[in-house]
MARVORO-723263 format. One line per 5 residues: number of its first residue (from 1); their letters; for each residue x, y, z of C-alpha. Coordinates in pm, whole numbers. Last residue first. Layout:
<rs>
NUM> a> X,Y,Z  ... .
</rs>
This chain:
<rs>
907> xxxxx> 10401,15254,9650  10061,15092,9707  9962,14866,10003  9534,14780,9996  9297,14684,10253 .
902> xxxxx> 9120,14341,10234  8832,14262,10466  8730,13882,10599  8472,13851,10919  8393,13578,11112 .
897> xxxxx> 8153,13484,11432  8059,13262,11684  7807,13290,11974  7906,13109,12257  7752,13321,12491 .
892> xxxxx> 8074,13435,12671  8135,13544,12295  8323,13354,11999  8599,13426,11771  8720,13463,11409 .
887> xxxxx> 8875,13754,11263  9116,13783,10911  9249,14085,10757  9387,14031,10374  9650,14282,10221 .
882> xxxxx> 9593,14332,9879  9892,14459,9717  10243,14570,9775  10457,14403,9987  10746,14575,10263 .
877> xxxxx> 10595,14483,10561  10289,14671,10734  10331,14815,11094  10071,14719,11363  9800,14811,11580 .
872> xxxxx> 9498,14678,11740  9174,14813,11880  8896,14659,12076  8436,14713,12109  8196,14573,12250 .
867> xxxxx> 8150,14789,12521  8125,14509,12755  8487,14386,12678  8653,14285,12364  8993,14114,12437 .
862> xxxxx> 9183,14007,12170  9446,13725,12239  9544,13534,11931  9668,13783,11776  9905,13779,11467 .
857> xxxxx> 10022,14059,11203  10205,14074,10871  10215,13693,10798  10381,13713,10468  10745,13876,10633 .
852> xxxxx> 10969,14030,10348  11072,14316,10575  11399,14447,10437  11538,14734,10699  11547,15081,10559 .
847> xxxxx> 11213,15153,10769  11450,15119,11107  11639,15401,11000  11403,15650,10917  11217,15561,11238 .
842> xxxxx> 10882,15444,11334  10868,15134,11154  10841,14927,11451  10829,14550,11440  10587,14270,11524 .
837> xxxxx> 10738,13956,11643  10448,13753,11778  10471,13633,12109  10619,13310,12226  10398,13043,12517 .
832> xxxxx> 10527,12702,12583  10285,12487,12510  10169,12303,12827  10368,11977,12975  10391,11630,12827 .
827> xxxxx> 10534,11441,13111  10921,11462,13129  11008,11203,13408  11235,11137,13707  11079,10888,13961 .
822> xxxxx> 11187,10816,14314  11129,10511,14528  11226,10291,14253  11569,10422,14227  11752,10249,13956 .
817> xxxxx> 12137,10134,14034  12376,10366,13843  12399,10592,14143  12433,10349,14405  12746,10203,14197 .
812> xxxxx> 12881,10559,14247  12864,10539,14621  13004,10219,14635  13303,10385,14486  13426,10271,14159 .
807> xxxxx> 13753,10063,14087  13977,10233,13900  13981,10098,13470  14242,9900,13332  14380,9880,13009 .
802> xxxxx> 14262,10193,12881  14161,10225,12577  14369,10434,12350  14262,10618,12023  13913,10684,12191 .
797> xxxxx> 13540,10573,12087  13182,10746,12182  12898,10567,12096  12598,10786,12116  12260,10546,12129 .
792> xxxxx> 11876,10575,12094  11585,10519,12341  11709,10415,12675  11572,10158,12929  11958,10088,12982 .
787> xxxxx> 11888,9685,12939  11593,9623,12716  11726,9986,12486  12099,9767,12423  11979,9447,12282 .
782> xxxxx> 11634,9619,12139  11685,9443,11773  11557,9715,11571  11811,9989,11813  11711,10287,11645 .
777> xxxxx> 11849,10683,11612  12258,10527,11626  12519,10758,11648  12887,10727,11606  13161,10887,11744 .
772> xxxxx> 13536,10870,11678  13905,10855,11758  13841,11060,12072  14224,11112,12248  14213,11529,12140 .
767> xxxxx> 13850,11542,12328  13994,11426,12639  13732,11278,12823  13622,11341,13205  13364,11594,13038 .
762> xxxxx> 13149,11330,12939  13116,11127,13290  12837,11425,13401  12603,11222,13111  12642,10909,13205 .
757> xxxxx> 12864,10680,13084  12805,10259,12958  13162,10094,12823  13177,9985,12489  13488,10209,12441 .
752> xxxxx> 13278,10496,12632  12888,10474,12589  12629,10705,12616  12212,10600,12650  12013,10868,12449 .
747> xxxxx> 11739,10969,12703  11368,10870,12704  11140,11169,12712  10894,11116,12394  10662,11387,12344 .
742> xxxxx> 10670,11412,11951  10978,11682,11939  11149,11440,12171  11091,11143,11931  11217,11306,11644 .
737> xxxxx> 11504,11459,11774  11659,11172,11950  11702,11259,12319  12030,11480,12528  12040,11515,12905 .
732> xxxxx> 12107,11809,13087  11748,11792,13240  11674,12155,13179  11921,12236,12830  11754,11982,12702 .
727> xxxxx> 11967,11881,12405  11870,11707,12079  11997,11448,11885  11932,11387,11511  12300,11499,11431 .
722> xxxxx> 12524,11508,11692  12769,11814,11638  12584,12145,11839  12539,12021,12202  12819,11774,12154 .
717> xxxxx> 13052,12064,12131  12923,12211,12496  12974,11853,12645  13324,11790,12492  13474,12133,12631 .
712> xxxxx> 13755,12213,12446  13694,12183,12090  13907,12340,11876  13926,12049,11594  13607,11886,11701 .
707> xxxxx> 13492,11825,11335  13818,11665,11287  13771,11397,11513  13497,11216,11253  13156,11235,11392 .
702> xxxxx> 12969,10896,11226  12566,10916,11166  12297,10690,11133  12506,10427,11284  12442,10038,11109 .
697> xxxxx> 12247,9773,11350  12334,9758,11706  12445,9394,11863  12774,9505,11866  12713,9759,12156 .
692> xxxxx> 12824,9533,12452  13052,9287,12257  13276,9606,12145  13446,9606,11805  13146,9573,11652 .
687> xxxxx> 13090,9957,11743  13298,10072,11524  13657,10199,11514  13839,10323,11140  14094,10181,10971 .
682> xxxxx> 14229,10378,10717  14035,10433,10355  14274,10590,10134  14156,10882,9981  13779,11051,9841 .
677> xxxxx> 13656,11348,9895  13273,11417,9890  13135,11729,9849  12761,11811,10062  12600,12103,9884 .
672> xxxxx> 12660,12453,10051  12401,12543,10318  12076,12738,10290  12046,12924,10551  12148,13298,10420 .
667> xxxxx> 11859,13242,10121  11587,13239,10402  11374,13523,10310  11425,13494,9971  11324,13157,9901 .
662> xxxxx> 11102,13214,10145  10939,13436,9909  10953,13235,9619  10796,12980,9849  10522,13167,9887 .
657> xxxxx> 10501,13240,9518  10532,12896,9426  10245,12742,9656  10073,12519,9412  10333,12471,9211 .
652> xxxxx> 10621,12332,9512  10346,12158,9674  10242,11930,9361  10011,11673,9515  9779,11879,9773 .
647> xxxxx> 9618,11656,10002  9277,11711,10032  9191,11397,9910  9394,11231,10234  9210,11320,10433 .
642> xxxxx> 8971,11020,10390  9067,10842,10680  9239,10501,10722  9508,10608,10943  9263,10765,11265 .
637> xxxxx> 9585,10755,11525  9516,10570,11847  9373,10828,12091  9603,10888,12383  9647,10747,12707 .
632> xxxxx> 9910,10868,12969  10068,10594,13157  9980,10561,13549  10286,10591,13783  10406,10332,13978 .
627> xxxxx> 10608,10433,14267  10795,10157,14469  10839,10158,14840  11090,9924,15070  11364,10178,15078 .
622> xxxxx> 11137,10424,15197  11036,10280,15511  11006,10560,15714  10796,10740,15471  10918,11122,15321 .
617> xxxxx> 11130,10919,15088  10839,10888,14822  10918,11067,14595  10802,11203,14265  11000,11427,14008 .
612> xxxxx> 10914,11652,13700  11141,11769,13469  11013,12043,13262  10967,11952,12836  10658,12105,12783 .
607> xxxxx> 10562,12411,13033  10428,12382,13395  10072,12393,13560  9941,12110,13779  9588,12134,13887 .
602> xxxxx> 9622,11796,14046  9898,11498,14205  9687,11235,14230  9710,10904,14477  9650,10554,14445 .
597> xxxxx> 9736,10285,14741  9424,10144,14782  9348,10270,15094  9447,10614,14924  9751,10764,14945 .
592> xxxxx> 9874,11073,15058  10012,11422,14848  10233,11653,14843  10316,11950,14612  10604,12180,14510 .
587> xxxxx> 10662,12398,14223  10982,12598,14188  10918,12611,13774  11255,12472,13670  11244,12252,13978 .
582> xxxxx> 10911,12083,13922  10865,11890,14276  10575,11623,14364  10649,11488,14713  10451,11213,14806 .
577> xxxxx> 10328,11036,15189  10202,10746,15227  9845,10671,15390  9795,10348,15190  10046,10129,15064 .
572> xxxxx> 9935,9876,14787  10083,9523,14812  10326,9387,14568  10609,9281,14735  10804,9584,14693 .
567> xxxxx> 10572,9826,14874  10316,9991,14634  10261,10325,14589  9988,10349,14288  9994,10621,14015 .
562> xxxxx> 9866,10957,13900  9987,11287,13746  9684,11545,13628  9732,11837,13420  9415,12036,13444 .
557> xxxxx> 9074,12062,13423  9027,11798,13234  8634,11659,13084  8593,11336,13201  8828,11020,13062 .
552> xxxxx> 8702,10664,13062  8330,10725,12974  8090,10390,12822  7834,10443,12609  7496,10466,12739 .
547> xxxxx> 7350,10140,12671  6973,10275,12761  6740,10083,12496  6633,10388,12402  6987,10536,12406 .
542> xxxxx> 7095,10208,12169  6802,10214,11955  6891,10617,11920  7220,10561,11803  7504,10854,11867 .
537> xxxxx> 7735,11071,11700  7635,10944,11356  7514,11260,11101  7549,11155,10772  7643,11289,10422 .
532> xxxxx> 7399,11273,10077  7111,11453,10202  7301,11704,10402  7561,11863,10097  7258,11889,9894 .
527> xxxxx> 7074,12154,10152  7416,12317,10179  7411,12293,9769  7062,12460,9759  7188,12723,10024 .
522> xxxxx> 7494,12778,9863  7336,12873,9488  7398,13229,9477  7730,13234,9599  7861,13572,9697 .
517> xxxxx> 7670,13529,10087  7958,13288,10139  7849,13059,10410  7840,12729,10183  8154,12805,10048 .
512> xxxxx> 8362,12797,10371  8336,12386,10354  8527,12400,10022  8504,12009,10040  8347,11839,10331 .
507> xxxxx> 8495,11488,10415  8354,11236,10575  8143,11192,10914  7932,11571,10954  7884,11706,11296 .
502> xxxxx> 8227,11885,11275  8161,11975,10939  7878,12232,10981  7812,12482,11262  8119,12446,11449 .
497> xxxxx> 8362,12367,11124  8229,12667,10877  8183,12898,11105  8485,12854,11305  8665,12831,10946 .
492> xxxxx> 8803,12579,10768  8940,12726,10386  8802,12637,10049  8610,12941,10041  8919,13146,10097 .
487> xxxxx> 9056,13045,9775  9464,13097,9859  9701,13351,9757  10000,13382,10036  10265,13608,9866 .
482> xxxxx> 10016,13897,9705  9786,13836,9983  9986,13981,10267  9856,13870,10604  9691,13986,10853 .
477> xxxxx> 9555,13731,11144  9343,13835,11421  9218,13591,11697  8918,13706,11874  8818,13661,12245 .
472> xxxxx> 8462,13796,12373  8284,13988,12650  7937,14054,12535  7730,14315,12340  7362,14242,12273 .
467> xxxxx> 7178,14349,11930  7173,14032,11777  7560,13998,11905  7751,14273,11789  8110,14326,11759 .
462> xxxxx> 8325,14581,11662  8697,14615,11601  8953,14912,11458  9236,14873,11285  9518,15124,11297 .
457> xxxxx> 9770,15070,11074  10151,15215,11099  10302,15244,10739  10587,15006,10625  10480,14992,10264 .
452> xxxxx> 10230,15238,10162  9832,15234,10310  9486,15262,10128  9165,15301,10278  9281,15452,10616 .
447> xxxxx> 9208,15450,10970  9030,15057,10887  8757,15016,11017  8688,14616,11129  8278,14492,11191 .
442> xxxxx> 8220,14145,11342  7824,14023,11322  7828,13793,11559  7613,13488,11379  7233,13579,11359 .
437> xxxxx> 6951,13347,11498  6755,13074,11410  6963,12957,11135  6857,12592,11045  7048,12369,10785 .
432> xxxxx> 6871,12051,10751  6915,11647,10790  6692,11400,10700  6610,11071,10851  6407,10718,10792 .
427> xxxxx> 6317,10431,10975  6450,10447,11319  6324,10168,11516  6178,10265,11872  5879,10044,11892 .
422> xxxxx> 5640,10294,11788  5845,10316,11446  6080,10604,11427  6073,10950,11217  6441,11119,11295 .
417> xxxxx> 6495,11495,11210  6867,11626,11281  6907,11970,11253  7231,12128,11167  7319,12446,11274 .
412> xxxxx> 7207,12757,11490  7005,12637,11788  6643,12490,11773  6387,12601,12029  6370,12914,11906 .
407> xxxxx> 6301,12758,11554  5950,12592,11618  5914,12280,11501  5628,12237,11248  5562,11856,11164 .
402> xxxxx> 5316,11840,10843  5121,11480,10781  5144,11279,10502  4892,10966,10342  4613,11051,10499 .
397> xxxxx> 4512,11076,10845  4857,10949,10957  4888,10978,11338  5234,11146,11444  5371,11115,11726 .
392> xxxxx> 5600,11451,11845  5944,11524,12046  6159,11829,12005  6484,11970,12082  6687,11674,12218 .
387> xxxxx> 6995,11882,12224  7335,11754,12131  7395,12036,11851  7059,11950,11734  6768,11671,11756 .
382> xxxxx> 6442,11635,11654  6230,11351,11747  5955,11244,11529  5710,10926,11634  5500,10696,11420 .
377> xxxxx> 5158,10578,11416  5006,10409,11085  4634,10291,11118  4534,10317,10778  4777,10040,10675 .
372> xxxxx> 4660,9900,10331  4525,10279,10257  4814,10458,10385  5050,10188,10183  4873,10273,9822 .
367> xxxxx> 4872,10603,9903  5230,10612,9935  5431,10735,10247  5514,11124,10398  5602,11275,10746 .
362> xxxxx> 5647,11632,10700  5910,11866,10756  5881,12268,10845  6084,12475,11056  5910,12755,11187 .
357> xxxxx> 5958,13117,11310  6157,13303,11054  6064,13085,10795  6173,12725,10693  6084,12451,10419 .
352> xxxxx> 5919,12153,10311  6196,11868,10469  6124,11557,10407  6066,11232,10647  6003,10867,10505 .
347> xxxxx> 5737,10637,10494  5777,10286,10339  5583,10015,10163  5601,10074,9822  5945,10065,9743 .
342> xxxxx> 6133,10225,9396  6450,10020,9387  6756,10262,9385  6910,10437,9109  7158,10227,8879 .
337> xxxxx> 7463,10422,8714  7532,10478,8339  7888,10601,8266  7975,10915,8005  8327,11022,7964 .
332> xxxxx> 8407,11349,7792  8631,11490,8056  8429,11707,8200  8195,11433,8306  7847,11303,8116 .
327> xxxxx> 7628,11086,8354  7329,10856,8195  7138,10763,8529  6912,10444,8615  6548,10441,8650 .
322> xxxxx> 6396,10096,8747  5983,10076,8759  5772,9868,8931  5562,10134,9146  5612,10464,8959 .
317> xxxxx> 5870,10718,9071  5807,11111,9071  6169,11245,9046  6300,11565,9158  6628,11677,9121 .
312> xxxxx> 6935,11708,9354  7305,11823,9373  7677,11757,9435  7995,11756,9258  8160,12036,9472 .
307> xxxxx> 7925,12253,9249  7562,12269,9228  7526,11957,9016  7326,11911,8706  7032,11760,8626 .
302> xxxxx> 6752,11647,8375  6442,11441,8489  6217,11154,8354  6380,11062,8006  6256,10759,7827 .
297> xxxxx> 6477,10433,7793  6190,10221,7856  6329,10141,8164  6324,10487,8285  6618,10727,8205 .
292> xxxxx> 6746,10981,8446  6956,11225,8267  7311,11413,8324  7523,11657,8415  7884,11634,8619 .
287> xxxxx> 8157,11833,8793  8385,11585,8949  8420,11585,9335  8782,11541,9521  8849,11163,9665 .
282> xxxxx> 9138,11135,9442  8979,10876,9211  8687,11143,9175  8358,11166,9373  7999,11265,9200 .
277> xxxxx> 7718,11314,9477  7351,11337,9430  7076,11415,9579  6721,11280,9485  6437,11557,9565 .
272> xxxxx> 6063,11385,9620  5755,11324,9407  5575,11030,9555  5413,10749,9359  5621,10468,9434 .
267> xxxxx> 5836,10582,9691  6232,10605,9646  6373,10597,9962  6595,10763,10244  6442,11064,10357 .
262> xxxxx> 6545,11239,10060  6672,10980,9796  7018,10974,9811  7187,10876,9489  7570,10808,9450 .
257> xxxxx> 7827,10874,9172  8187,10720,9203  8422,10842,8918  8780,10690,8774  9095,10896,8627 .
252> xxxxx> 9367,10645,8666  9699,10799,8810  9525,10910,9112  9660,10649,9339  9979,10673,9184 .
247> xxxxx> 10182,10826,9528  10484,11025,9404  10856,11006,9495  11163,11221,9482  11542,11161,9433 .
242> xxxxx> 11861,11340,9355  12149,11190,9180  12507,11225,9394  12710,11490,9199  13026,11461,8945 .
237> xxxxx> 12803,11313,8658  12583,11621,8696  12200,11674,8699  12121,11270,8746  11783,11243,8835 .
232> xxxxx> 11628,10948,9015  11276,10876,9018  11047,10670,9259  10661,10607,9160  10459,10436,9423 .
227> xxxxx> 10168,10192,9479  9882,10190,9704  9604,10238,9454  9847,10184,9153  9865,9821,9217 .
222> xxxxx> 9541,9777,9350  9431,9883,9020  9555,9545,8840  9643,9478,8533  9927,9791,8532 .
217> xxxxx> 10058,10026,8287  10258,10327,8338  10410,10492,8096  10637,10777,8205  10675,11105,8031 .
212> xxxxx> 10968,11332,8097  11003,11708,8155  11293,11972,8178  11172,12201,7935  11421,12112,7683 .
207> xxxxx> 11379,11706,7757  11400,11511,8034  11604,11193,8010  11502,10870,8063  11483,10522,8232 .
202> xxxxx> 11243,10212,8333  11098,10012,8584  10822,9807,8637  10593,9665,8898  10858,9659,9170 .
197> xxxxx> 10699,9429,9446  10742,9548,9817  10415,9723,9831  10388,9838,9495  10701,10032,9341 .
192> xxxxx> 10696,10174,8961  11095,10261,8953  11233,10510,8756  11566,10612,8687  11629,10997,8517 .
187> xxxxx> 11930,11124,8281  11914,11504,8226  11871,11673,7896  11742,12003,8112  11696,12023,8468 .
182> xxxxx> 11450,12330,8448  11583,12643,8645  11381,12682,8965  11675,12778,9180  11692,12453,9343 .
177> xxxxx> 11675,12310,9035  11347,12219,8830  11254,11884,8706  10897,11808,8535  10695,11504,8536 .
172> xxxxx> 10467,11361,8321  10314,11047,8410  10127,10879,8165  9817,10659,8237  9666,10301,8121 .
167> xxxxx> 9426,10055,8254  9067,10257,8212  9040,10310,7900  9031,10663,8004  9341,10729,7808 .
162> xxxxx> 9464,10908,8138  9713,11215,8164  9895,11237,8494  10073,11584,8598  10332,11586,8846 .
157> xxxxx> 10580,11876,8939  10884,11889,9089  11149,12057,9289  11492,11907,9323  11793,12055,9594 .
152> xxxxx> 11511,12077,9873  11691,12129,10232  11577,12511,10241  11343,12566,9998  11084,12361,10170 .
147> xxxxx> 10682,12357,10140  10411,12265,10407  10102,12197,10304  9815,12198,10624  9540,11962,10586 .
142> xxxxx> 9325,11997,10896  9096,11786,11104  8902,11890,11406  8783,11579,11660  8415,11451,11463 .
137> xxxxx> 8548,11090,11295  8734,11039,11648  8404,10874,11762  8346,10933,12146  8550,10927,12476 .
132> xxxxx> 8837,11095,12282  8619,11377,12316  8680,11453,12707  9003,11404,12584  8996,11741,12454 .
127> xxxxx> 9058,11706,12038  9263,11865,11778  9425,11670,11430  9661,11881,11218  9722,11715,10935 .
122> xxxxx> 10067,11756,10758  10108,11768,10345  10500,11738,10296  10843,11928,10240  11040,11815,10548 .
117> xxxxx> 11053,11896,10919  11352,11793,11158  11634,11983,11095  11449,12270,10904  11280,12323,11183 .
112> xxxxx> 10900,12413,11157  10849,12632,11464  10562,12586,11625  10287,12771,11798  10033,12774,12059 .
107> xxxxx> 9684,12917,12170  9400,12896,12399  9039,12999,12436  8747,12849,12621  8715,13066,12899 .
102> xxxxx> 9099,13041,12955  9212,12659,12748  9558,12551,12819  9668,12370,12514  9913,12014,12485 .
97> xxxxx> 10098,12001,12241  10150,11696,12035  10439,11630,11785  10545,11438,11461  10255,11181,11473 .
92> xxxxx> 10316,10916,11178  9970,10931,10945  10175,10890,10606  10138,11217,10526  10273,11381,10839 .
87> xxxxx> 10089,11409,11143  10071,11695,11378  9872,11649,11725  9690,11970,11897  9523,11881,12253 .
82> xxxxx> 9293,12094,12436  9313,12163,12799  9005,12320,13013  8749,12055,12894  8400,12206,13049 .
77> xxxxx> 8282,12229,13380  7911,12170,13363  7558,12324,13395  7617,12557,13022  7544,12228,12789 .
72> xxxxx> 7647,12290,12438  8010,12340,12459  8241,12466,12207  8648,12541,12244  8873,12743,12037 .
67> xxxxx> 9225,12718,11995  9444,12970,11798  9755,12891,11574  10088,13016,11485  10297,12809,11288 .
62> xxxxx> 10661,12945,11266  10839,12953,10953  11176,12758,10897  11009,12487,10666  10747,12672,10437 .
57> xxxxx> 10396,12754,10543  10015,12716,10440  9680,12862,10527  9763,13149,10729  9757,13261,11069 .
52> xxxxx> 9619,12962,11192  9239,12932,11369  9200,12602,11522  8870,12470,11622  8723,12240,11909 .
47> xxxxx> 8396,12077,11957  8260,11973,12288  7894,11780,12316  7784,11708,12660  7689,11371,12784 .
42> xxxxx> 7487,11376,13065  7184,11592,12912  7170,11478,12616  7224,11078,12724  6919,11062,12991 .
37> xxxxx> 6756,11279,12747  6721,10960,12505  6554,10750,12793  6309,11029,12859  6196,11099,12528 .
32> xxxxx> 6147,10723,12449  5923,10682,12780  5694,10994,12656  5693,10839,12344  5506,10536,12499 .
27> xxxxx> 5721,10197,12376  5479,9985,12192  5233,10246,12067  4864,10124,12081  4788,10153,11723 .
22> xxxxx> 4519,10340,11600  4191,10292,11532  4088,10496,11176  3858,10796,11176  4169,10982,11194 .
17> xxxxx> 4095,11338,11447  4509,11357,11518  4710,11409,11302  5008,11492,11529  5074,11433,11895 .
12> xxxxx> 5300,11669,12049  5514,11592,12358  5638,11936,12531  6001,11850,12619  6065,11959,12958 .
7> xxxxx> 6339,12210,12916  6736,12227,12866  6781,12567,12801  6941,12585,12453  7265,12727,12421 .
2> xx> 7372,12969,12131  7550,12984,11803 .
</rs>
């Protein structure tokens, strides 16, 4: 990738010399170019990429990632912060990371805590605040499956068998226990639920393979599209049933095939490419082959997809004809689809070819249209990676005109060629992929051809940028392929992301396949992709009308905390002093408010979960001042997205070798099954016995006094026994774990026998007197949270409620009152740094230890200097077979590259 300097465009006039009088343009092309350039020069394009150490994980792992920022303009200060969000399959936010960027590169990690993470398809979304000014479709998105062998007691695999009639399907489910053994002759109950309605339900019994078949029937497909199949299985009579659920949107087979004439139209008498795209009900591509028939049923073209359900064919449409496609699918189905109507009065832009010097396009129309409108004039604008690279006025002197674009003006990636009428209305568009210069040439040399387990490995990296060597940053991952098998072509790399998917709306299946030179038809497949998916980062008519998009956020240069200081009357307080402190980092900063009472603390550096205090007590009248902090903004979650088509439906089966290894790795962590003990029920104290908290619903958890046996200091015990609650040693407060992990910093409120109590007062409670502890993770009615501004409740009950309470001193009462001139908060800080553990096996004693690691080596900070070289060193694990080395990165010019090699580990 190269940065294109912003030059004054040489506006060309093509096709001059026509004997026909040309119509005067409504808007001169110079005016259009000038207006469009205002956007490109003032609105830089930023892109974010995440490189993960491997494609999937298991609960209990640590997920490692490196962050890269690409920008198209060198004349501004780019964002120095990236945000990484983790969402589950229901698009609920699980966690947010704030990643600092140094020269466009940062890194982070996420511990997949078994207490909070479950088996699911998680979506990682990454962006900068500058990117959030625009369409969220261009954020980085990647689906990462995470399996579970620690918490799961039930393993399932579902397959759908269709009768192809369109209204019935069978779900074949196999059940296995935690050890992987089929659960044979076990009773199951199932329920088909759509929304809040139960559509159908029934019972069954597994066979000798642990399988059961459930017949599904739905009069309305909508029931299946939004429905779930809930199943429970009874392995032993004395144990609780185990349950699982499955989405049913893929239960019925369906197909959608669309046709896209090159340039947008079928033009009578003009032979052009027609691209097509076939997608199944699961959002994934379908293999197809078929014929194009005219109105008399005569075949005029044959076609077959190049891969990923896409391809193109050549068609010469005739005026007044109607065409349809007869398509055959792999499952034997045959369907018919209509092609777009044939037009006679359209003009299109089409791609011709490219060589080392030029990319050649053409403006074409029908002979009949040209003869009726000989004085046709058009504008051609060429854009690539946020640069207006070329502009020309095309005056047709025949039914076609060539447009040659010098490749020296084009960066690597997608080029968008737009055909406009003289009044600035786009009428046709063509996307093409241009590689103006070679990507980074990354070479990896190992000191041996093959190794043994736990051998020392020395790798040498060398990087060449089209004959030049520049400093750069790279991330290196080494994985054991026998434990982490996956199709590299289905991955999303820095090359396929920055040069392809980051500029396209919609899903791109197997993005790396388009850059794998081993694929013989990858160039044709890439061309078909670009004819079927659109580029919509901006709207030309809006830019020509000088309607530039509003900007709410500038590129962030660091963490900022801002707000407004007011008198308690509501008036802003100018020239007021404020002090910010971060005790854990020994940071102190002071600022003064402006004439509107506003203040901003800039360039803050502190890790996540740090307590930050802002106070205004340096002012003489501080008792009358109120600090109002600005709210943090994060883009909304794009719930109606197409990324669910990337979900792995049967995670247990898809990553079975990895989960088998994880089962061995975490076998000591698997807990005993819960044992239910029956006995005489005694009267227990609950929240319903105290009016102040009686509005709370049922508690999520209850801790009986037996759990506290041997506990001397209550606060020390609460840190481990409070299920769903996290203790932060820096703030000395407790938080609901799920919200704490998502960045929330609103603490839990404690109650003692219905009376609110703060954390320091907990140690005054005699542990032996505790009758029970109830944990409320939610307060649906808000009866407590509105009064105490809390999130979650922990209610402690003692055996004997004191009849009288000592009177509180005035100082104690003041501590309970909220202070408006001092603010304590826990804003989202930078992701905490951790270093990947690399063991050393340099002695026989160390080599005797078991090493079941799947990621053998991870280094997100491999720096290559002006020499163009770097060296890394690590030890292999116990596994034998192929080890895969993946290197991704970019140099200081913005050019990117990726390299993958394998080496053998033999017994």
